[in-house]
N, C-alpha and C positions, 0 to 999 in steps of 0.2 A: 504494499499500499504506500509506504513511504517513497519508494522509487517511482512509482507512477505519479504521485502527487508532485514530487520534485521535478520530474520531467515536464509535467503540465505547467507548473509555475515558470519553469525556465524557457520552455518553448513558446509560451504565449505572452512572455514579458509581463507577468502579473505584478511583480514587485517593482517598486520604483528604483531607479538607478542609485538613489541615495540610501537604500536599504542595504547595509553592509553585513549585518549579522545574519546568521542562519542561512547563508549561501555557500555554495561550493566555491572553494579557493578565495574566500573573502572573509576578512575579519575586521572588526571595528578598530582594532589597534593598528592595522596596517593601511588598508584602503581609505578609511575614514580619516586617518591622520594625514595621509598624502593629499586627500581632497581639501581638507582644511588649510594645510600649508600652501597648496597651489592657489586657492582662493585668496588667501592673505597676500602672497607674493604678487598676484595679478593686480590686486587692488593698490598695493604700494607702488608697483611699476607705473600705474596710471594715476599716481600722485593723489590717491583717495585716502581718506582717514580710516583707520582700522581700529576696532575696539572689540572687546569680547567679554562675555559673561559666561562662566563655566560653572555648572552645578554637578555635583556628585550624586547621582540618583541610583547608585549601585544597589542600595538596600530598599529602594522605593517599593518594590513589589511586596516586601514584607509588611509594609504598612497598610496595604490594601485590605479592605473588609471583604473577605472571600465569599461571604453569604450574599452580599450586594452584587459582587462581580458575577457570581453564578446565576443570580436572578436576571 
């Protein structure tokens, strides 16, 4: 089932290109980092102002009320 679902998702381009996790040959620590750095460098090269706000949401799912989520 997993293989069929994954093939469907990849063949029909269901996930956005910005979705780095849960994809074959893609991790948030590599591709997402490269994309962020590329966007920042492009903005700086175009003499645009660059700022960032970073939030650590690593444990965010632990705070979700699972009863509400399942409903």
